[in-house]
N, C-alpha and C positions, 0 to 999 in steps of 0.2 A: 564311606562317605556321609558326613549327617546333612540332613538335605531338610533345616532349617533354618536362622538364624534371630533374631530380637535386635529392631534395630533403637536409637538413642530415644523414639517415642514411644518406644517400650509398642510398636506393632512384631507379631511374631510374623516370617513371609518366609514361605517357602518356593520352594522350585517351580515353574511356570507361576506367577502370580505377579503380580502389574502392579509397580513402584514409581512414585516422581523419584527423578535423580538430578542432581544437583551437577549446572556445568563447573568443574574447575575454576577454582580464583583466578586466572590470571581471567577470560574473557569472563565472569561472573554480570559483572556491571549493570545488576538489575536485571537481567533476562526471566526469563520461565522456565521455571523444572523440564526436563522432560521425563517422556515417559518412556517405558520399558518392559519387557517383561527379563525374568529372572531365570535363566536357563543353565550355570549352576554357578556352585561354590568352589573357588579353589583357594589354595592356602601360598608361601610363599618356595613350596619347592613345586606344586603342579604349576607358580608360572615361571621359576627360573633350577630348571632340573636339578644344578650345579651349587642350592646354596646345603650349608649345612649346619640345621640347626644344632644345642648346642642342649646336654642330655642326652637318659638316652630314654627314647621315643614318648617326644613330649606330646601333647595333648593336641590335635589338629587345631591350629587356627587363621580361620578364616578368613583374610585380607581383603582381597581377592570376588568380584564377582559378573561372569560374565550376559551383559544383555545385548535382550534384541530389540530395537527401538523403534519408537514410531514417532514420526513427525506429526507437524502439528499443517492445514493449508499453507498457513503465511513463513512457513519454513524455505516449503520449494515456488511457492508463486505469490505476484501480487497480487491476484486478483483479490478483493475482500470474502471473506467470507462471519455471517453474523451469527452465526453454531458457536461460541466454544469447546464445546461437548465433541467437535468430528475432527478425528482421525486418520494420516495414511501410514497401514503399517510397511514395515521390507522385511526383504530378506537380509538385515547386515547388523553384525551385535560387534560388539569390542567389550573390552575388559577394564573395569574401570574400581574405583578404592572402594571397598565397602562404608567408607563411611562419606561417601558422596550420597547414598539411599535417605530421601527425607519421611518418606510415609507412604501410606500402600495406597492403592488406587483399582480400580475394577474397569480391563477391558473385554467388549466383547461384540460380534458382529451384527450386523444391523437385522440379519430373518433369525434371528435368535431370540430381542425385545421384542416381546408383542406388546407394551405399553412404553416408545419411544418419549411422549411427555412427561409423562410419569417420574421414566428412567432421567431423564435429563433434569428436571426437581431434584434427586438426589444428589448431594455431595460426593466428588473422587466417583463419577462416574462418565461416564468415555464410550462412544463407540466406531466405529471400522466398517467403511464397505466398500476400499479401494485400497490398492499398494502402491508405494513409489518405487522405483528403480532407483538410488542413487549413481548407478555408472551410468548406464546410457536416459538417464533424465529423463523418463515417462513411466505414465500412470497406467496400471492392470487393474479388472474388474476382479472381487472377491467375492466367488460362491461358496457355497458349503460342497463337497465332493458324494455327497448322496442325493446329489439335485443334478448330476450327470447324468444320462440313465441310453444315451449314443456315443455307444461303449462295447466291446467283445465283454464276456462274463468275466474269462481270467483275468483280463487287465484291472478290469471295472472292481472287482470285488479287493487287489493289490491295492488299488489306489483309494477306496471307503475302509480302507486297514488300517491303511498305514498313517493316512493326513484328512484332516479335519474342513479344508477350503482346497481350491482351486484356481491361480490365479494363472486369467487370460482374457485377452484380447478382448472389447467389447463387444466387435464385432463378429467375437467366433461363439458368444456365449451361447445363442441360442441355435447354432447346428450341437453343442455339448447338452445344453437339457431338452435337444428331442428325443421323442422314438427312436430305438435302433432301426439302422440305415443297412439292409444290408442292397447288394447289388444286384440286379436283377439278370443280372447273366450269370454271374460264377455263384448265387446267396451264401456272395462277403461282405464280412464287414465292407463298406465306404466312410476314409478316414474324409475329411471336411478339407483337407487340400485335395483330392486327389477324386472328388466323385465329381458329377454332371451329374443336374437334373431334369429329366423330361419335360418343356411344358405342357404337353397336352393329356398327357398320360400320368404325369406324379410325379414320375418312378426313377428312381436315382443306379447309375449305370460310372462300373470305375472307369478313366479315360482311356487306360488299354483293351476294357473289354466289348469296348463297341468298331462297330466296321465304317471306316479306318478311324484307326486310335486316330485321338485328340493328342494332339500334341501342348494342347496350353483349353483353362476355360474361355467359353463367349466375351468380350470383351461388356463392363457395364452397359443398361441397357440394349444391351443384345440377347436373346432367346435363343435355347436349343429343344431340336426334337430328337428320339428314338426312329430309324430304321420303322416298322413298323406304323407308327403316328403319322410319320411324313408316306407311306406309300398308302396309308388310307383317306390321307385329306389331295393324295393326286385323282387317286380316285373317284373322289367328288368332284372333285373340281371338273375333271374331263365328264362327267354322267351332271354338269349343274345341277348339284342339288347343292348344294353348298348356299349356303342367306345368310351372309355377313349382317350377323346381327351382334353390336356389340356385349359382351356379356360385362356384368358387375363385376368392378374391382375386385378382387378378396383380398377383405382382411389378414394382412399376416398375423398367423397365427403363436401366439408366446406363451409361454410356458412362464415366466417371469412371476412370483408371489403374486399374488393381491395389494392393487393400495391396500394403505391401513387410515380407518376413517381420525377424523383429525373430535376427537371429543375431547370429555375431561380424561382429566386422568386417571387412571385406579389409585383407591386407598386401599387394597391387595397386596399388602410386606412380604406378606411369604411369598407372593407369586414373584414379588422382586426378586429376594436372596434365590430362590429357585433358582432364578436366570443365572445369579449370577455363581453361580457351585456350578452350573452344566461343566463336566468332565468334559479336555477338550484334546483329542487322540495327536500325540506326541509326534515323529520318528524323526532321528536324533537330533531332534531337539528343537526341531522346527514342525506348525498342524499344518503348512502352507507347500505349495508346490507349484512350477511352471506348468502349464498342461494347455497352450496355446498354438499359433499358427506354422511355429518353426520348433516345433513337437514330434517327435517320430512314438508313436502310443506305445510299440514294442518295450524302446527301453526302460516306461515304467515300470517292469519285471526284475531292469536292473535297480538292489539297493543302494547302489554306489553312484547311481544317475545324478549329474546336477538338476539342482532342482532352481537353479535361479532364472530368473528371464532373460528371455533370448531376440535378435531382432536378429533386421535380414544381413546374412556377411558381405565382407565384403575381397571377395572371393572370384577373380575374374582378371579376366584383359584390362573389362573395361578402370577397375581398380589397382590395376597393377604399374608400376613404373617401368618405359622400354630401355635397358641400357643398351649401347653394342657392348661386344664381347672386344675386352683393353688384354693385349700381353702384358703382365705387370713383374718382370724383374726384381728379385727380392738380392738385397745386398749381399753377399757373401758376408762383409766384413760384422755387420749385423748379425748378430746375438739374438735368437729365436727368444721369443720371451715365452715364461712356464717353465723351463727348464730346471733341470741342480744350480746350474750355473745363475742363476737371473731370480729360485727363492729365498729370501728369505725370512729365517726363522727370530722371529721381535720377541718370541716370551719362548720362557721354558717352565716357568710360573707350578703349570698343573700337575707337573712332573718332579716337582719337589715333595722334601718330607716335609712334616707342618716344626720342629726343628728347624729344619733348613728356612723355611716361610717365617720364621720370627725370624731367626739372623739374621735375613733380608732388608725388614723392617727395619730391624732397627740401625743396620747397616747404615740405610737409605738414610736414614735422619742428618747420621757424622757426616752423610755429602758437604752439605750446605746447611748453612745457620739464613739464607731467608728464605721468612716463610712464603711469598711471595710466586719464589723456584716451587718447593713444598706442591705447591696444588694447579703447576704450572703443567699443562695435557704436556708440551713438546718436552720441557724434561724426564716428567712422569717416561712418557715412552722410550728415550733414549736410555733411560738411566736399567728398568728391566729388561734390555737388547742387551746392557753388557752383565749384567745379572746372569744372563741367561746363558750369554757367550764365556763365564771363567766358569762356567755349573757346567757346562757341554765338554768344558780342558779340565773339569774333575781342581782345579785352582781354585782356592780359600776366597769368599769373597773380600778383603780387606784388601786386596789387589786389586778394587773396582777403586776410579776414581772419576772427577768428572771438571777433572780441571783441563779438558783439548776437547773443545767447541766443534771441530770438527770430527766427520765417521767417514769413513772407505766402503763404501756400497758394492756389493758386485756387480754390478753391471753400468759400473759412471768407472771409467781413468783418471778423474782427478776426486777432493778428497772434498766434502759442502757440510756444511755448518748443519746440526740439527734442530739448529734454534738462532731466529734470527736477530741484532744486532738491536741492541735498545735503541728508538726512536728519538733524536733530541724532541729541544723546544721547535724548533725551527722548522726541520719538516714534518711533526704532527698539523702545528701551522698553516702548513702549506697543503697538510691533506686536506683538511679538516676543508678549508678556501675551495680546493676541487671540486671538494662533492659537494659540496653545497653549490658549485656551480654546472657541474657539467654529472649529477646524480652520481649512477652506480657507471660510470662508464669508465669503470678501473684504466684502461688506455689512457684512455686523456690526463685522469688523471696521473697515473706515472711519468705520462711527459709535463704535470705539471712540479711534482714533486723532484724529476732529475735526479733523486742524487742513490735512488732504489728498484730494485728491476718488477718488473710484471709479478712475476712470485709471492715478493716481499710483500709487495700490495691491496695483493689477494688475501692471503694472511692475517696484513693484520687489518684494513677492512675487517672480515670475522668478529677479530677480538672487539675490534672501536667499534661496529654497529651491537655487537651481547653486550658491549658498554654500556652504549644508549638506551637500547631496555633494557637491561637492571635498573638504569635510573628514574627511565618511567616508571615499571613496577613499581617503585620505590616509594613515588609519588602520587601514583595510585592509594596505593595501601595507608598514605600518609592520608589524602584525602579521603578516605572510602571508614576511615576511625573517625574522620571528624563528622563525618555525614552521620555511621552509625549510631551518634550522640547528640542529635541536634538538643541547639536550646528548647528550652517550653514557650518561654518567652514569646519565639518570633517562629516556631514550623509552625510549620500547614504541611493537611495534607495534599498532595496537591493534582488527587482527585475529587475528593470529599469536603477538602476545605477545612477538617477538622482540624482542632488543635492540642485536644482528648484521648489520650491513646498511653497502651502504657509497651508499649514499641515501637518502635520505626523499622521502616524498611528503607530500603535502598532504591530508588523511583528511574522508573526508563527516562532514556533522553527526551527532550521535548515537550516536557510537564512545565504547570509556570514554579512548583516549589522541587528541590532535589529527594523531597521524602518522600514515601506512602505509610499510613496510617496502617496499625496492625487487621482491621478488614481487608485495608483493598491491596494493602503484602498477600497476606494470603489468597487472595482471588486473582491476584496476578501474575503469582510461581504459577495457582493451581492450569486457571484456564485461562490466562495471556490472555484476559478481558476486562476493562477497567471498569466496564456496565454492571456485573456483573453485578454486586451489591446494590445495587442500585435503589430497582422499583422496587424492595425489601421496605427502605431507607423511606423512601416516598408512600411503599404505604400507611407504615408505621407512622411519620408524619400526619399524615392526613388522617391518620384515625383519630392520632390522639387530636386534631383541632377540630374534629370533628366536618373535614373535607371531603372531600371524593376525587377531588380535581387534581391530578400531575401534574409535578414542576414539566416543562419546557425547556430548553435549551441548546445551545447549540454539545454537539456532544466534543467530546475530546479527541488527540494528536491517536491517542493510544488506538481505540476500537470504536468503531461508527457501529452505530442503532438503529432500527427505523425507531420514527418517530408516533403518539398515535394522535390522530388526523382527530380538529374542534370543529366542529361545521356552530357551533352558535357563537354564541357573541363573545366576546373579551370579557373576562374575567380575572382579576389577580387573587392569589397567592401569599399568604402575609409572609412573610418574611418566616426560614428557622433560624435561627442565632445559634451560635457555637457557647462551648461554655463560659468562656466570655462572656456572652452579651454582644458581640458583634457582627452584622447582620447580612447577607450579602445584597450583592449587586445583582435590582431589579433593569431591567431591560425595558428602555423607550419605547421602544418599535412595538415587542408583542407587549408588557405591563407585568412580565412574568419573573418569577427567581427562579432562574436557571441557576445548574449546575458546572454548565460549562463554561467555556469563556464566554464573558462579560465583560467589553473594557471599561477604562472609565477611564477621561480623560483630565489630568494632571493641572490642569490650567482649568478650566469652567466641570467637572463634577460632570461632565456626558455620558448614561451609561450606555450602549449596543452590543448588538452580542457583532460581535467582528463576521457573521455572515451577512447581518444587515447590515453594514458600512463597507462593505469593500474592502474589511483589512485582511493584506496575506498577509507581508511580510513585519508586523509590528517590532519584532524586538523582543522587548521586555515586555508585559503585561501594566505594570506597574506606571512606564514611562511614555505609555502613547501620550498622543497630542490630538485632537481632532483637526480639519482642517481650516475649521477657519483663525485658527489659537496660531492654528502654525503658522497663516500668514502673516499675523501679527509682527511677525520677526523676520520672516522672509518677503514679505509685502510682492508677492508672485501674480495676485490677484488686485483687486478693487479690494480697498478697504468700508466698504459701504455693504454689509454682510443680508441687505436686503433680494430675497426671493424678486428677481425680474418676470417671475408670472403670475404672484400675487398683484393684487391691488393694497394701491398707500392711503391708507386714512392723514388725514390731515394732520402732522404737527405742530405742536406750536413752536413757537420762535424759540423759545432758549434750549427746546430741545431738536433743535433745527443743525444747534453749533458743532454735534457729536451723536453719529449715527447708533443706536439704541439693537445692541444685541440681538438675535431668536434668544429666547428663554431657557436656561441648559435645564429644563425639567421639561422637557419634552423635545419627540424625536423631528418636528419641527427645528432643532439645531441643528441638526445632521442636512448643514450644506456642501455642494461639490459643487466647485465653478464651470465659466460658458468659456466658448474661443471665445466670446468677445473677454473676457477677465470680466463677468459681469460671476453674481453667485443666482443660486438656486437651490429651492430645497428639493431633494433629494427625494420623496416621495411625489413629488411635483416634476421630477424628471421622469422614474419612472413608469405614473403613473400617466400620463401624456402622451398618450400612441407617435404621436411624430417627434418626441426626440431619440434623439440615440446619444452610446457614450465613445467614445475613439479606444477607450480601457475598459471593457465592461467586467475585469474579473475586480479590479481597482475601483468599476466605477467613478470617473476621472473625465475631466473636460465631456462639458454636454454640451450637443451639437445640436442643430436644425433648428432651432430659435425661430428661424426669418420662414419656415416653409411649414407653421400655426395659420390654420385658416384664420380669416381676419373674420369670421362669426365667433370665435373663439375670443376672440379682442372686446366685438362691441354686443355682449350680451348681458346682462343684469346678472348678478351673481344673486341669487333666493337665500341663501344666507345671511350677508352680509349688505346687502344692498345693494351694489355698488359697479359699475359700469368700468372696464380696467383688468387689466389679466387673464387667462389663462381658464375656460372654465372646461366641466366637461359636464358629465349627464351622468346620471341614475342606473345604473345596471338593470334598477326594473322600473323603474318613474321619468317621465321627459322632465323631471328636475334638475336644474343644474348652477353648481357650486364651486368654488373653490376650494383649489384640493387642501390646502389651509385652514379655510371657513369646518370642510367635511372635517378636516383632522381633531379639531379644536372643538367640535358638539360631538365625537365619539361613534364616529361613521366604522362601520365595518368596513378595512385593508382585507383585502388577501387575493388569490388567484386560483382560475376556474380554469378547468381540462377539458374541453369540449369534443367529443368524440369526434369524426373526418370521416364523411364518406371514401368506397372502396375506389372512385372513378376519382373522386377529386384530394387527393388523398396527396400531401408533400413530403417526403420521408425528413427529409432538411428541416421542416418544423413542426415536427410533433416529437415532444417531449414522451417521456416517462416517470413515472413522479410515482413511488408509493404506492405500484399495481394499478397504476388508470394511466391512459396510454389516450395522446391528441393532443389541441392546440389548446395552449394553455391562453387566458384574454387576460389583461389585470380587471378588477373588478371593484364595484367601489357603491355600501349597500346606503341606505338610509335610516334612519333606526325604523323606520316605519313596515323594513321587509326586513327583518331579518331572523322571524320566522318563513325563509325559505326553505325549498327546499332541495333547491341548489347547491351540492356542498363547494362549500372555498374552502382553501387554503392559505392558514396564517403565514405573515409576511417570516419569519420564525419556525415555523417546520424544515424538519429536515427529514431527510432519506436518507438509503440505507449508506451512503457517499457520505456525509455529512452534509450533505449544500442543503442552502436554506431554498425555500420556493421563491425567494428573490433574486437568488443565484442562480437559479435553475433557466426562471426568466428572463433575467438579463442578455445571464450569455446564448440564451436561443434567437433572440429579438428582438436585445440593445446593441447588438455592436454593429461600428458601422464597419466600413470597407476599407479599410486600412491599408490592406496590400495593396489596391487595387486606385489608389488615388494621393495624395497628399493633402494637409487639414487645409491649408491652405485652401487648393485647387475645388477640397469638396465646399471650401463655403462661397469659393469663384461660384462656380454652379449653379448652387444654391439660388446664389443671388442673382445672373443671368435669368433659373426659372420663373424669377418676383422680376423681374424688371419687362423678362414677353408679358405675363400674364396682364399688369398693369397695360402696357402697349396698348394689350388687345383694349381694355377695359374702356382707357381713351381713347381708340377707334372709333370704337363703339357707341361712343357718347356723343361724341363728334358729330355721325351721322347721322344718331340722332337728338340733335339739339339737345343733348342732354347738360345739366348743370351738379353733377353732382361732382363724388369723388377726382373723378377720373375725369373730370374737365380742366378743373384745377391742375392738376398735374404737370397739364402743358403752360402753364403760366409758364413761361422761365424770366418773362422780363414786366413787370412793374410799370404800373401805370409814370409812375417818375422814371423809369429807367434802369430803378437799384437790382440786387440779386436780393432773391428773398432770402431771406435767415432764418436757423432756427428760435420760436421764442424759450424753450427750455437751455439750451448750450449755448445759444446763442450762434451756429457755425453758418459757414456761408457756403460748405464743402459737400455736397453730398447730391447721388444718382438723382435723385429726385427730391421733392420736400411733402407730404400728405397736411390739406386743407386742417386747418384748428374750428370749430365753433364760431370763433373769433374772428370777425372779417379783418381781412390781410394779414392771421395770422401762421401760419405755416411748423412742421416737426420734418423733421431732417427723416432720411430712411433708418438709422440706426434708434432714434429714442421711440421714432413709431412703433417699430417688430419687440424691442425690448423694454414697450407696457410704461414708457417713461411721459405720455400724454396725458397722466389724467392729475400729474402736482406741479409746484414745478421746481426744477432746482435749483443746488446752491449750489454758490461758486467752490466748494470744498468738495462735492459730488461730482461738478465739471476736468478737475485740474488731478480727482481719482482714477476715476475713467479715461482720462487724456483726448474729454471729445471738446476741451475749446480750439479754433478757427488754428 
């Protein structure tokens, strides 16, 4: 039996080598390769012993291979794992075709690698330190068998001579790696399952060796002391010699290997090649066995003992059903199954000679001229049965015919059909309609068809489903052939957007395009990571252009990886062009050319990352439309796109006729609707602390404009020198300005995480972002403070889950309490709060003979007896009116708190907002 073969790519592999294995064609569909270890090579006779080869002793052809699988963490859990080289071992094997083997790779245990960083930088290198059992769905620790010390000498020698690794639960690993434990009473070895330890003398005892014997270990949180230690303690207590001095908590002893440093990877290639070629002990083709909580140590000496992981057994009254005894008298007329009278031989072909088999095949082709019957399972089964009956009765095969469709079985008194009669068109239509309505409820389908028995419906359902699956597979293969040869004029890689490649690979679902270039396709197949080659490409592009800064962008859906923190000012990286010279899109929020999902509005050409605009389900990246452009068609909000939180400059008359949109080449183009059907800049809604979102994931419906303090509206902006709109204060100086003014002048926007004290920590308000934990605060810095040492996270900077800093902040702090009240009720409560504050201030103004705005609010009737009217929207309906600098002029509550008091409104603005009387 040979122990090595050569793969299609030229790599020679032998037994116990690790290889990439491609899934079968039916389930391939862009999935990554599987990693496995070769256990043995098999021929056709090994797989099927009855297989008869042709010729005299032909050379063995290995068509099958037995593989021991490794799992990726993403295959067994939804938890994101950033390390694409980490695997999970398994005691599970399958037989596959040799043609499915792709290339050779290397898998080594974590403890055998001295330089993990250097190991992961080399191609086709993986490591593992845990095992996953696919049957009980549980993970176990994997340690080297030489590290197991707490075992008798004979058991330990057998274990280390046969197996390289030991599989055990995490809580039992310290007990196995500890020194040898013997019972202080009988001096025999103490197994971890039946051992108890004295808390005073630290000696070990069998639970049956102590007096009185212990039935179970002490409950967690309680201790146990032996008899001598208990008596000594009692004598000390009686003699009043006990001093209750609290002893320092002893740190539990650990026998785990020391932690390795995370320095620069070594360049010792000889050491790496030596580590990957270290021989591994195997016993019956497996390098590890289970030795955990549910193992009897003496069973290890038995070479036939099962090595699979075990769990708590479900044997006992707790897991058994209590069924009362019942006398069941068997009907004497019913013949017992399994006897000679009921067993029917369906085939005797294995007893026929080669001449008889050839004659049977020739006669079988003459029984029918229908090609579909020759491949029908029911027809072939009945034909072989009839030929077998003729062979058993020594009759000639020419006496066999298939004209009679009925057969008489031994255990039935009536004849039955060996094949169902053909279904007509009406029955097929009724069957498909019933399946479409009721699904696989075949008894209901039988009632809908009406002309068939349940047995016929079940059999036809199997044939019908097989036919549908065949059509679907043919359609997939057709689509796969189309995808494998894309048009070079239109195809681009779904990961790196390149159009120049020698070979196209099928991409996984969820990417912008259905294909990957050669480099990304190989990276995805081997490591299941689309970002594997990105750092190499970024460094090459930076070196080519003389720039050291890396690109940032929203990660792809295939894998999420951490981004480098940027603490300095925003700087742009020149766009890298593809082979045809088309530049990539630059996000207007972070001013960087990201290789992730940068969406571009098909109407106004606004470009922004999905995480900086609240895009959750965009559909197609080419058909995305921003909120303002979409509102022009739906008219769900105002047609005036001006931000209600920013100051309004004076416009000329001809510009008043039509509202001007914000510039499309700025992040200020990204606006969100308010609860009053107005618009605000997304940057204004995020960086003004009083505002919230009714849907923080999509950053939609801004609420709380009426809760903004009055001093924000009345303070003059230091940049535009205008009063009106809401201002904020610089994080490092008392300068105050509008959000839009600060953004237009290139001020630094970001988020700072401040550590909270333990006494004041609020778990619900703390965040963990890229290893920094604390309270997240929005920060706006002037250009004079760009050199501040306090680090801040950029708007589009992402964490390991692919969430931007803006997303994390809004989801944590900007979500309105939608589950507690309706949107209209929340708005009414805020208005009641404003009214209460105004009433208090008005009362204070009257008592102090004040002549300010509070006193003017109480003017309900003018001297001429007419109701007050808003000078901007001409409405006379408002909870109260705010005085304007002009004598006798007022503004309604809505115009005042939405910032419309600084400029006259046009009739078009009034009609668009519905502010008329």
